[in-house]
Backbone as a chain_set.jsonl record, in Angstrom:
{"seq": "XXXXXXXXXXXXXXXXXXXXXXXXXXXXXXXXXXXXXXXXXXXXXXXXXXXXXXXXXXXXXXXXXXXXXXXXXXXXXXXXXXXXXXXXXXXXXXXXXXXXXXXXXXXXXXXXXXXXXXXXXXXXXXXXXXXXXXXXXXXXXXXXXXXXXXXXXXXXXXXXXXXXXXXXXXXXXXXXXXXXXXXXXXXXXXXXXXX", "coords": {"N": [[0.168, 34.773, 29.498], [3.515, 33.631, 27.839], [4.734, 34.213, 24.591], [5.953, 32.585, 23.743], [5.079, 30.619, 24.465], [2.368, 30.027, 23.726], [2.677, 30.23, 21.229], [3.691, 27.144, 20.593], [2.235, 25.849, 21.685], [0.021, 25.996, 20.25], [1.003, 24.807, 17.751], [1.376, 22.682, 18.608], [-1.674, 21.646, 18.76], [-2.642, 22.465, 15.971], [-0.771, 20.446, 14.749], [-1.474, 17.591, 16.049], [-3.635, 17.049, 14.712], [-4.071, 17.081, 12.224], [-2.342, 14.506, 11.064], [-3.59, 12.58, 10.765], [-3.979, 8.837, 10.826], [-1.892, 6.259, 12.036], [-1.688, 3.859, 12.834], [-1.911, 0.216, 12.347], [-5.912, -1.326, 11.12], [-7.901, -2.51, 13.476], [-8.76, -5.141, 13.022], [-7.209, -7.212, 10.887], [-7.996, -9.054, 9.772], [-10.517, -8.956, 8.494], [-12.332, -7.712, 6.262], [-14.657, -6.096, 5.93], [-14.824, -5.091, 8.87], [-12.491, -3.691, 8.162], [-12.998, -1.313, 6.383], [-15.057, -0.718, 7.989], [-14.032, 0.525, 9.613], [-12.226, 2.386, 9.248], [-13.487, 4.691, 7.098], [-12.307, 6.2, 5.234], [-10.291, 4.614, 3.755], [-12.347, 3.129, 2.298], [-13.109, 4.915, 0.364], [-11.253, 5.954, -0.844], [-10.405, 3.209, -1.539], [-12.59, 3.001, -3.485], [-12.22, 4.978, -5.092], [-9.993, 4.525, -6.673], [-10.947, 2.293, -8.071], [-13.168, 3.103, -9.871], [-11.168, 5.097, -11.102], [-8.558, 3.518, -12.191], [-9.554, 0.684, -12.775], [-9.337, -1.297, -11.094], [-9.97, -3.846, -8.669], [-11.132, -3.848, -5.328], [-10.753, -5.764, -3.444], [-8.108, -6.887, -4.224], [-6.608, -4.637, -4.467], [-6.301, -4.177, -1.042], [-5.451, -6.93, -0.287], [-3.282, -6.613, -1.104], [-2.051, -4.272, 0.022], [-2.007, -5.428, 2.756], [-0.167, -7.579, 2.951], [2.319, -5.733, 2.682], [2.165, -3.922, 4.043], [0.842, -4.132, 6.209], [-1.232, -2.005, 6.398], [-0.298, -0.148, 7.935], [0.491, 3.244, 8.163], [3.095, 4.217, 8.16], [4.725, 2.538, 7.12], [7.861, 0.917, 7.82], [10.573, -1.004, 5.794], [12.599, -3.175, 7.837], [15.98, -2.689, 9.813], [19.298, -2.851, 8.201], [21.68, -5.335, 10.045], [25.275, -4.862, 10.834], [27.681, -7.385, 12.002], [25.5, -7.71, 13.846], [24.616, -5.939, 15.509], [25.623, -3.193, 14.838], [23.552, -0.772, 13.238], [22.842, -0.926, 9.872], [21.424, 1.196, 8.104], [18.173, 0.858, 6.135], [16.538, -1.796, 4.747], [14.799, -1.333, 2.348], [14.644, 1.326, 0.219], [11.581, 1.344, 0.336], [8.347, 2.599, 1.74], [5.54, 3.63, 3.825], [2.011, 2.449, 3.177], [1.925, 1.401, 0.481], [4.421, 0.118, 0.381], [6.272, 1.543, -1.353], [8.843, 2.268, -3.296], [11.433, 4.622, -3.166], [12.528, 4.952, -6.007], [10.123, 4.172, -8.184], [8.401, 5.635, -7.241], [8.554, 8.375, -7.647], [9.087, 8.407, -9.992], [6.013, 7.605, -10.98], [4.877, 9.685, -9.549], [5.929, 11.678, -10.748], [4.782, 10.783, -13.681], [2.055, 11.5, -13.214], [2.059, 13.743, -12.314], [1.689, 14.128, -10.131], [3.16, 15.651, -7.576], [2.845, 16.282, -4.788], [1.757, 14.299, -3.53], [1.796, 11.588, -1.396], [3.54, 8.998, 0.341], [2.554, 7.877, 2.465], [-0.114, 8.522, 2.748], [-3.531, 7.096, 2.41], [-4.971, 7.519, -0.034], [-3.134, 8.504, -1.93], [-1.335, 6.502, -2.019], [-3.073, 4.298, -2.976], [-3.305, 4.948, -5.194], [-1.036, 4.828, -6.6], [-1.04, 2.588, -6.652], [-3.291, 1.07, -8.453], [-2.266, 2.875, -10.222], [0.369, 1.321, -11.087], [-0.445, -1.378, -11.203], [-1.961, -1.188, -13.511], [0.366, -0.505, -15.654], [1.653, -2.915, -15.274], [-0.583, -4.617, -16.452], [-0.394, -3.765, -18.986], [2.176, -4.337, -19.812], [2.304, -6.773, -19.231], [0.047, -8.148, -19.619], [-1.429, -9.439, -17.797], [-3.803, -9.638, -15.592], [-6.246, -7.062, -13.807], [-7.305, -8.327, -12.085], [-6.37, -10.569, -10.966], [-4.944, -11.404, -8.66], [-2.661, -12.155, -7.255], [-0.624, -12.864, -9.631], [-0.553, -10.055, -9.85], [0.794, -9.138, -7.401], [3.267, -10.105, -7.657], [4.744, -9.149, -9.649], [4.371, -6.572, -8.745], [6.244, -6.8, -6.815], [8.158, -7.833, -7.73], [9.287, -6.185, -9.901], [8.519, -4.954, -13.332], [10.253, -6.037, -15.468], [12.027, -7.809, -13.885], [9.623, -9.561, -13.029], [8.762, -10.061, -16.481], [11.046, -12.048, -16.761], [10.561, -13.668, -15.445], [11.789, -14.131, -12.761], [10.803, -14.726, -10.283], [10.289, -16.983, -10.277], [12.597, -18.452, -9.044], [12.905, -17.955, -6.147], [11.033, -19.654, -4.359], [10.009, -18.712, -1.785], [8.715, -16.156, -1.999], [6.844, -16.993, -3.837], [5.156, -18.635, -2.415], [4.619, -16.257, -0.556], [2.899, -15.002, -2.394], [0.297, -16.788, -3.149], [-0.392, -16.245, -0.957], [-1.148, -13.641, -0.721], [-3.066, -13.758, -2.857], [-5.426, -15.79, -1.877], [-6.173, -14.26, 0.33], [-6.902, -11.918, -0.965], [-8.803, -13.327, -2.207], [-10.597, -13.842, 0.145], [-11.228, -11.504, 1.196], [-12.696, -10.479, -1.027], [-15.034, -12.12, -1.114], [-15.804, -11.362, 1.526], [-16.668, -8.39, 1.52], [-18.745, -8.505, -0.362], [-20.373, -9.099, 0.901], [-20.776, -7.939, 2.986], [-22.865, -4.446, 4.471], [-21.54, -1.913, 3.058], [-21.641, 2.066, 2.566], [-22.885, 3.621, 0.163]], "CA": [[1.043, 33.52, 28.879], [3.663, 34.123, 27.342], [4.055, 34.315, 23.298], [6.43, 31.387, 23.103], [4.299, 29.193, 25.065], [1.477, 30.448, 22.834], [3.401, 29.441, 20.035], [4.013, 26.209, 20.974], [0.415, 24.828, 22.128], [-1.069, 26.026, 18.731], [1.652, 24.381, 16.735], [0.953, 20.649, 19.069], [-2.777, 21.493, 18.509], [-1.757, 21.297, 14.85], [0.371, 18.224, 14.113], [-2.317, 16.64, 16.391], [-5.225, 17.74, 13.838], [-3.83, 16.459, 10.651], [-1.233, 13.271, 11.144], [-4.203, 11.115, 10.397], [-3.618, 7.66, 11.669], [-0.426, 5.215, 10.837], [-1.216, 2.23, 12.84], [-2.942, -0.413, 11.545], [-6.509, -1.337, 12.092], [-8.073, -3.416, 14.676], [-9.585, -6.728, 12.927], [-6.731, -7.689, 9.968], [-8.86, -10.381, 8.752], [-12.057, -8.969, 7.949], [-12.436, -6.317, 4.917], [-15.922, -4.918, 6.315], [-14.348, -4.388, 9.695], [-11.549, -2.621, 8.031], [-13.413, -0.505, 5.959], [-15.903, 0.359, 8.276], [-13.33, 1.573, 10.804], [-11.63, 3.342, 8.415], [-14.024, 4.963, 6.055], [-11.211, 7.16, 4.109], [-9.915, 3.966, 2.696], [-13.424, 3.113, 1.386], [-13.718, 6.193, -0.229], [-9.714, 5.617, -1.707], [-10.415, 2.273, -2.907], [-13.738, 3.012, -4.84], [-12.329, 6.126, -6.102], [-9.366, 3.481, -7.685], [-11.416, 1.827, -8.729], [-13.506, 3.634, -10.63], [-10.568, 5.329, -12.038], [-8.15, 2.826, -12.694], [-10.47, -0.441, -12.742], [-8.303, -1.956, -10.27], [-10.576, -4.299, -7.575], [-10.789, -3.346, -3.741], [-9.901, -6.565, -3.323], [-6.737, -6.569, -4.786], [-5.466, -3.548, -3.157], [-6.381, -4.618, 0.609], [-4.652, -7.787, 0.02], [-1.626, -6.107, -1.56], [-1.48, -3.53, 0.967], [-1.985, -5.955, 3.712], [0.625, -7.908, 2.455], [3.216, -5.071, 2.088], [2.3, -3.188, 4.991], [-0.167, -4.257, 7.406], [-2.209, -1.224, 6.825], [0.256, 0.546, 8.592], [0.789, 4.422, 7.304], [4.543, 5.269, 7.597], [5.839, 1.498, 7.228], [8.912, 0.636, 6.468], [11.651, -2.311, 5.826], [14.08, -3.298, 8.54], [17.295, -1.812, 9.829], [20.326, -4.105, 8.206], [22.692, -4.579, 10.593], [26.508, -5.525, 10.647], [27.865, -7.811, 13.161], [24.632, -8.356, 14.436], [24.262, -4.953, 16.677], [25.475, -2.08, 14.163], [22.7, -0.703, 12.35], [23.429, 0.572, 9.036], [20.168, 1.829, 7.378], [17.168, -0.408, 6.111], [16.55, -2.849, 3.87], [15.418, -0.348, 1.238], [14.086, 2.449, 0.09], [10.012, 0.849, 0.574], [7.635, 3.003, 2.984], [3.925, 3.861, 3.265], [0.87, 1.933, 2.965], [2.045, 0.413, -0.385], [5.728, 0.151, 0.018], [6.667, 1.728, -2.821], [10.369, 1.791, -3.432], [11.691, 5.705, -3.849], [12.802, 5.693, -7.168], [8.992, 3.999, -8.598], [7.659, 6.434, -6.898], [9.101, 8.953, -8.196], [8.179, 8.187, -11.726], [4.608, 7.64, -9.949], [4.493, 11.621, -9.096], [6.333, 12.545, -12.421], [4.057, 10.706, -14.906], [0.7, 11.725, -12.959], [1.83, 15.095, -12.419], [1.935, 14.342, -8.422], [4.057, 16.371, -6.94], [2.386, 16.569, -3.426], [1.679, 12.855, -3.536], [2.642, 11.227, -0.186], [3.522, 7.403, 0.233], [1.821, 7.603, 4.049], [-1.456, 9.065, 2.766], [-3.896, 5.975, 1.702], [-5.712, 8.233, -1.457], [-1.681, 8.543, -2.943], [-0.853, 4.949, -1.97], [-3.816, 3.367, -3.273], [-3.547, 5.689, -6.816], [0.044, 4.695, -7.374], [-1.23, 0.883, -6.506], [-3.768, 1.642, -9.638], [-1.106, 3.137, -11.957], [1.52, 0.333, -11.292], [-0.956, -2.626, -11.852], [-1.875, -0.937, -15.148], [1.149, -0.899, -16.504], [1.879, -4.591, -15.185], [-1.826, -4.909, -17.304], [0.364, -3.512, -20.433], [3.258, -4.597, -20.161], [2.714, -8.011, -19.074], [-0.513, -9.193, -20.027], [-1.291, -9.583, -15.97], [-5.228, -9.087, -15.646], [-5.951, -6.07, -12.796], [-8.213, -8.749, -10.807], [-5.214, -11.337, -10.65], [-4.023, -10.618, -7.535], [-1.081, -13.773, -7.577], [1.005, -12.724, -10.604], [0.121, -8.56, -9.809], [1.424, -9.038, -6.391], [4.731, -10.693, -8.157], [4.785, -7.924, -10.711], [4.38, -5.253, -7.702], [7.597, -7.25, -6.13], [9.596, -7.84, -9.037], [9.303, -5.493, -10.853], [7.609, -5.792, -14.362], [11.018, -6.817, -16.236], [11.962, -9.094, -13.742], [8.25, -10.032, -13.591], [8.702, -10.88, -17.193], [12.074, -13.163, -16.877], [10.222, -14.824, -14.538], [12.628, -13.959, -12.12], [10.422, -15.739, -9.291], [10.505, -18.359, -10.084], [13.801, -18.864, -8.204], [11.914, -17.685, -5.353], [10.273, -20.076, -3.272], [9.377, -18.425, -0.711], [8.058, -15.414, -2.871], [5.521, -17.344, -4.329], [4.416, -18.637, -1.249], [3.632, -15.081, -0.351], [1.777, -14.344, -3.534], [-0.565, -17.596, -2.747], [-1.539, -15.772, 0.063], [-2.082, -12.759, -1.406], [-4.354, -14.347, -3.734], [-6.047, -15.956, -0.949], [-6.571, -13.156, 1.171], [-8.16, -11.097, -1.748], [-10.532, -13.985, -2.574], [-11.347, -13.438, 0.839], [-11.722, -10.419, 1.049], [-13.671, -9.987, -1.881], [-15.661, -12.603, -0.608], [-16.531, -10.484, 2.76], [-16.974, -7.549, 1.099], [-19.773, -9.292, -0.957], [-21.435, -10.06, 2.004], [-20.823, -6.229, 3.937], [-23.433, -3.42, 4.335], [-21.357, -0.523, 3.017], [-22.71, 3.003, 2.034], [-22.611, 3.86, -1.429]], "C": [[1.857, 34.141, 27.814], [3.871, 33.844, 25.801], [4.457, 33.094, 22.837], [5.498, 30.054, 23.458], [2.976, 28.983, 23.913], [1.162, 29.33, 21.734], [3.358, 27.888, 20.061], [2.969, 25.189, 21.038], [0.089, 25.492, 20.271], [-0.242, 25.183, 17.38], [1.263, 22.497, 17.086], [-0.394, 20.369, 18.535], [-2.689, 21.406, 16.596], [-1.388, 20.666, 13.846], [-0.704, 17.613, 14.692], [-3.715, 16.583, 15.355], [-4.664, 16.938, 12.63], [-3.149, 15.608, 10.415], [-2.334, 12.683, 10.421], [-3.358, 9.713, 11.578], [-2.902, 6.534, 11.015], [-0.973, 4.46, 11.679], [-2.55, 1.704, 12.419], [-4.496, -0.453, 12.103], [-6.813, -2.215, 12.687], [-7.81, -5.127, 14.226], [-9.01, -6.638, 11.357], [-7.502, -8.406, 9.295], [-10.12, -10.815, 8.075], [-12.201, -7.598, 7.204], [-13.567, -5.357, 5.555], [-15.393, -4.125, 7.799], [-13.177, -3.519, 8.872], [-12.011, -1.285, 7.352], [-14.38, 0.173, 6.674], [-14.952, 0.866, 9.618], [-12.593, 2.477, 10.104], [-12.274, 3.879, 6.831], [-13.317, 5.883, 5.194], [-10.819, 5.94, 3.459], [-10.75, 3.302, 1.884], [-13.64, 3.602, 0.568], [-12.641, 6.194, -1.063], [-9.818, 4.732, -2.566], [-11.319, 2.296, -4.104], [-13.425, 3.992, -5.606], [-10.807, 5.293, -7.271], [-9.67, 2.474, -8.564], [-11.844, 1.981, -10.081], [-12.525, 4.254, -12.252], [-9.251, 4.487, -12.903], [-8.27, 1.094, -13.065], [-9.834, -1.651, -12.248], [-9.877, -2.76, -8.873], [-10.289, -3.989, -6.091], [-9.904, -4.491, -3.187], [-8.494, -6.529, -2.916], [-5.544, -6.004, -4.27], [-5.12, -3.643, -2.165], [-5.494, -5.609, 0.608], [-3.553, -7.476, -0.173], [-0.956, -4.984, -0.42], [-1.243, -4.45, 2.215], [-0.764, -6.537, 4.43], [2.457, -6.932, 2.34], [3.173, -4.164, 3.518], [1.566, -3.413, 6.183], [-1.194, -3.407, 7.312], [-1.661, -0.278, 7.745], [0.733, 2.137, 7.736], [2.56, 4.586, 7.073], [5.432, 3.688, 7.99], [6.944, 1.502, 7.0], [10.108, -0.624, 6.396], [12.524, -2.235, 7.065], [15.177, -2.716, 8.585], [18.166, -3.155, 8.641], [20.997, -3.34, 9.218], [24.079, -5.55, 10.297], [26.752, -6.196, 12.323], [26.277, -8.474, 14.595], [23.642, -7.133, 15.18], [24.283, -3.784, 15.761], [24.193, -2.133, 13.265], [23.019, -0.113, 11.163], [22.763, 0.628, 7.584], [19.194, 0.29, 6.842], [17.503, -1.237, 4.765], [16.704, -2.658, 2.374], [14.539, 0.504, 1.742], [12.06, 2.492, 0.776], [9.643, 1.818, 1.505], [6.228, 3.272, 2.96], [3.607, 2.555, 3.258], [1.386, 0.726, 1.611], [3.489, -0.34, -0.886], [6.502, 0.061, -1.072], [7.873, 2.359, -2.939], [10.299, 3.663, -4.474], [12.047, 6.053, -5.547], [11.306, 5.369, -7.964], [8.324, 5.265, -7.974], [7.807, 7.859, -7.326], [8.692, 9.803, -9.351], [6.831, 7.875, -11.221], [4.327, 9.001, -10.605], [4.675, 11.801, -10.628], [5.063, 12.602, -13.048], [2.429, 10.885, -14.344], [0.64, 13.039, -12.578], [1.245, 15.21, -10.847], [2.452, 14.664, -7.736], [4.481, 16.218, -5.229], [1.747, 15.179, -3.068], [2.26, 12.58, -2.145], [2.056, 9.574, -0.219], [2.281, 6.897, 1.64], [0.62, 7.891, 3.881], [-2.019, 7.637, 1.76], [-4.393, 6.486, 0.091], [-3.94, 8.48, -2.384], [-1.638, 7.02, -2.955], [-1.641, 4.43, -2.546], [-3.687, 3.67, -5.299], [-2.675, 5.271, -7.297], [0.247, 2.9, -7.632], [-2.002, 0.578, -8.117], [-3.149, 1.873, -10.789], [-0.336, 1.614, -12.099], [0.638, -1.12, -11.593], [-1.501, -2.104, -13.292], [-0.709, -1.035, -15.858], [1.633, -1.98, -15.847], [0.459, -5.187, -16.478], [-0.962, -4.7, -18.699], [1.252, -3.497, -20.778], [3.503, -6.273, -20.03], [1.655, -8.849, -19.325], [-1.518, -9.611, -18.633], [-2.992, -9.059, -15.848], [-5.859, -8.439, -14.153], [-6.743, -7.257, -11.774], [-7.309, -10.292, -10.451], [-4.244, -11.103, -9.14], [-2.714, -11.771, -6.861], [-0.058, -12.598, -8.661], [0.501, -11.174, -10.329], [1.052, -8.488, -9.056], [3.075, -9.252, -6.534], [5.776, -9.93, -9.076], [5.176, -6.988, -10.214], [6.204, -5.724, -7.064], [9.054, -7.212, -6.904], [10.463, -7.195, -9.705], [8.89, -5.523, -12.461], [8.926, -6.18, -15.247], [11.047, -8.1, -15.656], [10.392, -9.991, -13.304], [8.522, -11.396, -14.936], [10.071, -11.719, -17.588], [11.866, -13.957, -15.766], [11.147, -15.14, -13.394], [12.067, -15.166, -10.289], [9.854, -16.602, -9.387], [11.843, -19.2, -9.314], [13.774, -18.594, -6.497], [11.034, -18.517, -3.958], [9.764, -19.567, -2.232], [8.235, -16.592, -1.055], [6.903, -15.814, -3.348], [4.553, -18.067, -3.312], [3.852, -17.466, -1.004], [2.719, -14.749, -1.512], [0.447, -14.927, -3.581], [-1.462, -16.799, -1.72], [-1.838, -14.421, 0.327], [-2.858, -12.549, -2.107], [-5.444, -15.116, -2.908], [-6.663, -15.171, -0.318], [-7.751, -12.224, -0.053], [-9.057, -11.885, -2.115], [-11.682, -13.96, -1.156], [-12.051, -12.52, 1.645], [-12.474, -9.67, -0.044], [-14.528, -11.098, -1.4], [-16.461, -11.897, 0.578], [-17.095, -9.271, 2.762], [-18.235, -7.801, 0.086], [-20.906, -9.283, 0.061], [-21.627, -8.732, 2.833], [-22.134, -5.377, 3.512], [-22.76, -2.418, 3.874], [-21.852, 0.459, 2.164], [-22.237, 3.145, 0.792], [-22.135, 5.267, -1.595]], "O": [[1.384, 34.938, 27.004], [3.009, 33.025, 25.482], [3.884, 32.459, 21.952], [5.319, 28.962, 22.92], [2.718, 27.905, 23.376], [0.379, 28.429, 21.431], [2.688, 27.507, 19.1], [2.901, 24.05, 20.574], [0.06, 24.741, 19.296], [-0.757, 24.987, 16.279], [1.022, 21.54, 16.35], [-0.619, 19.303, 17.961], [-2.682, 20.311, 16.033], [-1.585, 20.444, 12.652], [-1.2, 16.847, 13.866], [-4.703, 15.895, 15.608], [-5.32, 15.938, 12.338], [-3.03, 15.58, 9.19], [-2.017, 12.22, 9.325], [-2.606, 9.706, 12.553], [-3.116, 6.002, 9.926], [-0.667, 3.477, 11.004], [-3.656, 2.206, 12.218], [-4.732, 0.095, 13.179], [-5.977, -3.114, 12.61], [-7.096, -5.993, 14.732], [-9.766, -6.192, 10.494], [-7.596, -8.255, 8.077], [-10.616, -11.81, 7.547], [-12.148, -6.513, 7.784], [-13.444, -4.139, 5.677], [-15.478, -2.906, 7.948], [-13.182, -2.353, 9.265], [-11.482, -0.229, 7.697], [-14.716, 1.32, 6.378], [-15.41, 1.596, 10.497], [-12.399, 3.54, 10.694], [-11.782, 3.612, 5.735], [-14.012, 6.351, 4.292], [-10.999, 6.093, 2.251], [-10.307, 2.83, 0.837], [-14.369, 3.069, -0.269], [-12.955, 6.456, -2.224], [-9.596, 4.825, -3.774], [-11.108, 1.875, -5.241], [-14.015, 4.162, -6.672], [-10.727, 5.55, -8.472], [-9.022, 1.939, -9.463], [-11.391, 1.458, -11.099], [-12.71, 4.144, -13.464], [-8.991, 4.77, -14.072], [-7.352, 0.4, -13.504], [-9.787, -2.746, -12.807], [-10.639, -1.955, -8.337], [-9.113, -3.894, -5.743], [-8.792, -4.39, -2.67], [-7.911, -6.283, -1.86], [-4.413, -6.316, -3.9], [-3.955, -3.386, -1.862], [-4.585, -5.461, 1.424], [-2.664, -7.977, 0.516], [0.225, -4.868, -0.096], [-0.173, -4.225, 2.78], [-0.335, -6.374, 5.572], [3.505, -7.472, 1.987], [4.239, -3.767, 3.988], [1.82, -2.727, 7.173], [-2.192, -3.705, 7.967], [-2.447, 0.43, 8.374], [1.331, 2.025, 6.666], [3.121, 4.982, 6.051], [6.378, 3.569, 8.769], [7.309, 2.062, 5.967], [10.319, -1.064, 7.526], [13.154, -1.198, 7.271], [15.577, -2.159, 7.564], [17.602, -4.215, 8.37], [21.128, -2.147, 9.492], [24.057, -6.641, 9.726], [26.296, -5.796, 13.394], [26.19, -9.196, 15.588], [22.433, -7.207, 15.394], [23.212, -3.184, 15.666], [23.793, -3.142, 12.684], [23.438, 1.045, 11.153], [23.184, 0.323, 6.468], [19.437, -0.893, 7.079], [18.489, -1.236, 4.028], [17.514, -3.053, 1.536], [13.936, 0.634, 2.807], [11.501, 3.38, 1.42], [10.561, 2.079, 2.283], [5.701, 3.091, 1.862], [4.414, 1.627, 3.306], [1.262, -0.494, 1.716], [3.733, -1.012, -1.889], [7.131, -0.851, -1.608], [7.721, 3.459, -2.409], [9.742, 4.0, -5.518], [11.865, 7.119, -6.135], [11.017, 6.389, -8.59], [7.531, 5.798, -8.75], [6.745, 8.475, -7.242], [8.286, 10.932, -9.627], [7.064, 8.871, -10.537], [3.807, 9.33, -11.671], [3.812, 12.007, -11.482], [4.328, 13.584, -13.155], [1.558, 10.396, -15.064], [-0.44, 13.618, -12.452], [0.537, 16.127, -10.431], [2.408, 13.91, -6.764], [5.546, 16.109, -4.621], [1.121, 15.214, -2.008], [3.17, 13.304, -1.74], [0.983, 9.059, -0.532], [1.497, 5.951, 1.712], [-0.071, 7.584, 4.852], [-1.412, 7.165, 0.798], [-4.134, 5.768, -0.874], [-3.957, 8.604, -3.609], [-1.934, 6.407, -3.98], [-1.008, 3.524, -3.087], [-3.894, 2.924, -6.256], [-2.831, 5.072, -8.502], [1.038, 2.216, -8.282], [-1.363, -0.085, -8.934], [-3.288, 1.397, -11.916], [-0.469, 0.897, -13.091], [1.22, -1.953, -12.287], [-1.344, -2.899, -14.219], [-0.787, -1.771, -16.841], [2.822, -1.712, -16.025], [0.686, -6.112, -17.258], [-0.951, -5.658, -19.472], [1.596, -2.915, -21.807], [4.446, -6.918, -20.486], [1.842, -10.066, -19.34], [-2.514, -10.264, -18.945], [-3.19, -7.871, -16.103], [-5.991, -9.286, -13.269], [-6.728, -6.967, -10.578], [-7.785, -11.04, -9.596], [-3.107, -10.7, -8.894], [-2.12, -11.676, -5.787], [0.873, -11.835, -8.401], [1.5, -10.562, -10.706], [2.117, -7.99, -9.422], [3.934, -8.759, -5.802], [6.996, -10.004, -9.219], [6.1, -6.335, -10.699], [7.131, -4.921, -6.969], [10.223, -6.844, -6.791], [11.645, -7.321, -10.028], [9.097, -6.688, -12.802], [8.477, -6.959, -16.089], [10.584, -9.14, -16.125], [10.405, -11.218, -13.395], [8.54, -12.625, -14.869], [10.164, -12.057, -18.768], [12.661, -14.722, -15.22], [11.302, -16.313, -13.056], [12.706, -15.938, -9.575], [8.951, -17.034, -8.67], [11.9, -20.415, -9.123], [14.632, -19.064, -5.749], [10.585, -18.028, -2.922], [8.854, -20.229, -1.732], [7.301, -16.154, -0.382], [5.929, -15.063, -3.314], [3.328, -18.045, -3.432], [2.633, -17.39, -1.16], [1.696, -14.115, -1.256], [-0.524, -14.235, -3.888], [-2.686, -16.702, -1.627], [-2.534, -13.999, 1.25], [-3.445, -11.474, -2.232], [-6.555, -15.004, -3.427], [-7.887, -15.302, -0.332], [-8.958, -12.002, 0.038], [-10.161, -11.42, -2.398], [-12.911, -14.016, -1.165], [-13.002, -12.608, 2.421], [-12.805, -8.486, 0.022], [-15.322, -10.266, -0.961], [-17.691, -11.883, 0.552], [-17.863, -8.902, 3.65], [-18.683, -6.689, -0.197], [-22.113, -9.452, -0.111], [-22.735, -8.542, 3.334], [-22.538, -5.505, 2.356], [-23.391, -1.441, 4.277], [-22.434, 0.122, 1.133], [-21.124, 2.734, 0.463], [-21.857, 5.696, -2.715]]}, "num_chains": 1, "name": "protein.A"}
């Protein structure tokens, strides 16, 4: 076997082992199913609950809305004349759909230069950090999925100005996040998860 072919095989093997799953869990309407299918999610959510105090169900509902639990989710392309792609709608990426600037602010503030938006541990830690800033700046409870989501979407300044009040569609989305958070909370309370 040639050295080139051997090197290619090794690279392919290493690449196939380290990437993790980027696809969504099978049943997004069942928190227990999600957490049992992806035990690394449970570990990440519990770590953020301990560190930042953000309830698991609030994070899960927000991730569901933002990325449907797809690790490498991106916003759709913008098109000119309906056919010419002109870049993405925003720089949002990963589980949390964090924007480039906000992600960099988090990495610098938390000294997490190696953090990546497509890793569940990093994405959930980012959400814990951001939700706590929302609590400090805007007085929103960590368990208030509706208002945490509105501040997440609009930014802290936009939320404090009430910019979401001019966006009926966003208020509707926040209500769905709140309902899903309650559903996930009830499901988590009823499922048998390893401690």
